[in-house]
Steps between C-alpha positions, in 0.01 A plus 500: 500500500686537168343581165665394173562748225161518334297610799605868518203719411263207538514522879263742665468492878175607661484853635257688723287590203502516123259683272426432135242606250356347188307633205318248288297493182240225488254400229232231519334363184183300555205373296214749490221381727279658766663288769863567415705728727850642513722448804813713512828323565723614781753769420766290671758249379344160439654353816299750703181534299302181547264638238142372513372292209403715198282347224652516151829668414678747728842662475697690762840667505649698786820634655610517863801595710642455849769634729702268721841425640749276317743271680717233338829314500633415155754223430695531173781286361833680466769461233729359769274198546331599825184691583441857617196631683330836445280625786209727405272692732262775386276610789135589463476849360836467324378298203408807292850640550657191341228425245612530138184360351206286601169383366219266608197395298233231514222383273229242451304365204190305604222311324237379744685258729826494301774761542859589412676716758841666508707709740825676404756679718832663411724693741845644424708646784833683502688515832822637643701362794248642750238253376716219356849379591712185491427280799738205477705280271539122500797341321354156574616456856231715659376861496708792628352844560618798294507812721320798350808711578694302234242584233581833340197489268214263419215550256227243434228486240217249534223427253226248586210376290222285648230390255210267576270362229221253578171360378207478737159337542222597741399182682241666725327839511199657668388791719754378757794554259703279266779244482729482195774243441802612298806341336784660311861616530710765674824656376767648725766677291792668674781725372744612773828687454733623778806714423746537788840638601698373801811627672682177401455163332346224711683171467470141609717188496451470123577865417285811461135429580369854464695756299547856628273633226234297326140419421260225609202417279224242463227491236258209533143389431304255715169348385262316731164333441233611749150400606263648754168667570354850525168670566311699758251445781222754542425644843119471539283813487785728397723600209805357677670178395810294575722433195750216503769351279744210537733317263795264533740368240835353403731475201837671462464579871404232753213710638313823433176605662281805538209594727271798542203590716343812645173690500331679210215740433296484179396846375306585186808560284785323679606264776716622789722248678732499797702183529828316537691313231785252543713368213784253557773335293674218685831335417727317744812523281738797490641456151540860388348408164169684522300258714339714771397439855292795602162639581287806438231594744324830549170655607338720241192702411355460153237721344 
């Protein structure tokens, strides 16, 4: 499977395990009455929280992180009129070595059954030839592999931003749990740059397709409208619950979708969750113009 230029850091292949933590500040404002009560929101990103219905206003803001492997194939247009492919593979446990900067945060503003939720991720990686190298070139007549032995040096920098913003409404809630419907938008912004040196120019019938020394770069933004549902189901006679999240959308990309489920435990001051998240961006075209075809899926632990 080939991935056009914008997928790079947005692809995260599932590994044997992935741990993350989250710290969240949450405030609930409610009318003063003997019957009113405060229910703490989950300290997890909104896709994993499935927070129970809280009367009045409530606000939550938290951060989280994960470790995973990264695998991608990146198509980029060349000055010679063809396309070149960069192959990236960072195994589990190697992400920290290549990480330049990263940050993840999530928040929710809720009033009774209405809510606004957001989730933000940014990851910037810097890689040498051991983690990223040129895979092939295509002058238009078909791809040809570029042996690693012909590549004297390759360095790749990848920055990926994924931002989801949505409004929600609780359609059902009770001791059994809750169901919220959501609608909003998701941004996938990619900035990829590969600098390379080869032992010789690579040519085709029309001339030089890939110069001996050069750079490949794509900077693109993709916006998609999304809709879905989120919530949690309580496990009777216990503090355990099953959170869930699902959305699907389209726009600049033909298809994007995300799903999460797992098991959680509600403590006095926080929720603890163990679950699995899957995020996909689908595109059948290989244009090299920043339209991705990739996926991100990983198990994680959120506190």
